[in-house]
N, C-alpha and C positions, 0 to 999 in steps of 0.2 A: 498639446490639447488641454483645454481648460477642464477644471474639475466637473463643471456642469456638463460639458460635452462628453467627458469620460463616463459619468454616471448614465447619461443618455445611451451611450453605446453599450454599456453593461446591461441596462434594462432592456435594450433591444434583444440581446442574447438571452436574457431571462424569459422574455415573452416568447422567443423562438423555442426555448426549451419547454415551456408550458404547452405549446401547440404540439410538439413532438410527443410529449407524455400523453396528451389527450388522444392523439392518433394511435398510440401504442396500447393504451390501457383497454382492458376488456370490462365494460360496464364499470369503469372507475377503478378496477383492480389490476395489479400486475405483481410479479415477483421480482426480487432484486438480489443478485449476488452481493452479499453484504459482509465486508471484512471488519467494519468499524473504523476504517480509514476515512480520510477526508472526502474522497471522491464518491464512494458509495453512500456516505452520510449525506452529502450534498444532494444526491439524487433523491434520497428519501425525504430530505428537508423540503426540496422544491415540490415534490409530489404532495406532501402534506399541506403546503401553502396553497396548492391548487385544488385541494379537496379530494385528492385521490387516496386510495388505501393500498400502500405497498406491503407485500408480505416479504419480510427480510429472511434470507436464507444464509446461514453462516456455517462455514466448514471448519471443523476442528481436525487436528492431526499433528504429527510430530513436527511439521513444517510451520506451524502457527504458534507463536508464543502465547502461553496462558494469559499473560497480562493483556494481550490484544483481545482475546476472547472475553475477558472480564470487562474491558472497556466497552466492547460491542454490546454486551448484555446491559450494562448500566445505561448507555445512551438510548438503546431501544426501549427500555423500561421507562426512562424519564420522558420519552416522547410518546409513550403509550402505543408503540407499534408492535405488531405480532412478529415474533422471532422464532424460527425453527432452526435447530442445530443438527448437523449430521457429521459423522466421523468418516474421514477418507484418509487412507495412508498411501501416499504416492511412492513410497520407497520400494514397493513391490514392482513398480513399472521398470522394465529393462532400461529404457532411455534415461530414466531418473537415476537408477542405481549405478549406471556406468557413466553418468555425467556427460552425455552427448549434447551437441548443440541443439538437438531437438527436444531436450528435456522439458522445456516450458510448453511446447506443443503437446507432448504426450500427457503432461500433468493437467493442463487446462482442458484437454479433450475429456479426460477421465472425470475431473471435478465437475465440469459443466454438464456432462451427461448425467451424472448423479443429481445435480441441481434441477435439471429438466424433469427428472422423475419426481422429485420432491415438489416441484411447482404445480403438479397435478393439472396441467392444461392451461395455466395462466401464462401470459407472455413473460419471458424471462429477459431481464436486462442487466447490465453491469455498469461499472463506473469508468470505463475507458473514455479518455477525453482526447481533444485534438492534439495536444502536445505529445501523446503517446505515439503518434504516427511519425515522429521525427527520429526514432531510434529503431534498433533491431528488436522486433516484437514477434517471435515465432508463435506465441500464444494467440495472437490475433487471428492467425489462420484457423485455429481450432474454433474460435468463437464464430467466425464467418461460416465455417462448415456446419456448425450446429444451429445457425440462425439466431444467435444471441444478439440482442439489440443494445446499442450503446448510445443512449440519448444525448449525453454530453458531447460526444464526438460529432453526432449528427447536427447538433445545434451550433457547433463551431467553438465550443468553450475550451480555452486553454487552462492549464493549471493556475496561472496568474488570475484569469477571469474567475475561476471557481473560488479562489481565496477572496478576491475583491467582492464578488457577489455574496459570498458567505457572510462577510462582515456587514455588508449593506442590508442584508435581509434577516440578520439575527441568528445565523448558524453558530452554535457553540464551537469554540476551539477551531476557528477558521484558519489558523496558522499552523495546524497540526502537521508535523513533518511526515513525509512519506516513509512507510515501512514495508518495502516489497517482501515477497516470500523469502523465507530463510534459505531456501534451496539456491537462490541466486547469489549467496555469499560464498559458494564453492566455485573454484576454477573448473573449467571444463576438463573432463577426464577424471575428476575426483569422485570418490564414492561417499555419499552422505550416509551417516548412521544416526540412529536415535540419540546416541551419546554426544556426538558432535553437534547435532541440532540443539540439544538441550544446553550444551555449553555456549553456543551462539546466543540462544535466547536469554540465558541468565547474564552472559557477558554484556549484551547490549542494554539490558535493564540496568546493570551496574553503571555502565558508561552514562546512560541517560540521567540517572540520579545525580551523579557527580557533576556533569555539565550543567544541569539545571541549578544545582547549588551554587555553581561558580558564575553562571551567566543569566540565570532566571529565564524569562520568556525569550531572551535573545540567544539561547543556547544553540550552537550550530548543529545542523543536521550531520549525520555520520553513518558509517557502516563498519561493522567488524567482519572481516573476511578471512577466508582460508585460501591463500594463494598457492599453497603446496602442502605436502605432508608436514605437520607441525609448524607451518609458517603462517602465523596469525598477523594480520595487519589491520590497523585502525585508520580508516580514511574519514576525513572531516571536510566540511565546507569551510571556506575562509571566514574568519571572525573579523569582519570589517576589513581593514587593510592588513591585518596581521596574518602572516603565513606560517606561524609557529605557535604552539601552545606555550604558555608560561612554564618554565622548568618545574616549578613546584607542582603545578597541576598535572603535568605529564607524569611526574614521579608518582603522584597519588593514583592516577589512572592505572598505571602499570602494576602498582602494588595491589590495588583493589581487584584487578582482574586475576592476578596470581592467587590471591587469597580466596576469592569467591568461586572461581571455576577452574583453577589450576592452569590458566592460560598464560603463556609467555609471549607477549606481543613483540615481534621482531622488527616492526617498522610502524611509525606513525607518519602519515602524509596528509597534507592539506591539498585538496583537489578542487578545481573550479567546477567540475562535473562529477557527481557521484554515480549516477545511474549508468548502466552499460559498461562498467569498468572492464569486465572480461571480454566483452565484444570488441573493445578498442585495442586489446593487446596484440 
C-alpha cells in the first residue's frame, strides 16, 4: 500500500472515530478513564481536535506507579484538560488478593463502578482498542456489564493505527510503550502486596532509565514480572535482530535492580510478545 493510500485509510478511521465521539458525547461532554497511557491520551487528543470537552478521571492506588500518575497530571495540564483523581485499592478484593484468573474482572468492575460515580451522569468511555480483542481480556466483561463505551474499538482502530494517527495528528509521545496494571506482573495464584507492588514500580522505573540511556527512543518495551515466590524475571521485546542484551548492559541492569529495590532477577528473556504472558503458560 502506498503512503498516500495508507494515510487515506488512517484518516478514514480518524473520521469514523470523530463520528463515534459525537454520537457518544452529551452536549459535547463525556468522561474518560484516563491512565496517562497512549490509548486514553489518544481518545482525549481526538476529542479535543473535534471540539469536545472530555473530563479525565484518573485512578491512584498501590497498583499504579507514581511516575505514571505524575505524567498523567503533566499531560492533562499541558493540554488544559480537567482532571479528577480518585484513590482505589484493589488489594482488598478477594479475587485480586488470591490472584485468581478473574482478578482483572473483579478489579475492573470495582474501578469502573467508582469512575461511573465520579462521572456524575456523563457518558464514560475508555481506551480499549481493536487489538485488545485478540487476547484474553476478562476485564472486558466488566466494561460491557457496566455499559462503558470504547470508541477506539468501535472505530476499528488497532494499536498500530493509534500510533500512526497520533504521529499524523500531532499527539505527543505517540510511540509511548504500553504499561499495563502492575497486578498483571504476578503469576496467577500469587498474592500481591503493597511492598511487592512498590518494588515492581521502582524496579521498572530503574529499568526504563537504563534502557533509555542505552538505546534512546529505540529502547525496547519490557516487563518486570514475579513468576513465583522470589522469582523475578525481566522480559523484553527484541532489539532489532538481537535476541540477547549486551553482557555489560545485562550486568548493569541486574546490579541496579539489586541496589535500588533489593530484587534478584533470576532470568532475562527476550520475547516476541510481552502481553498475556501468564495466560499463555
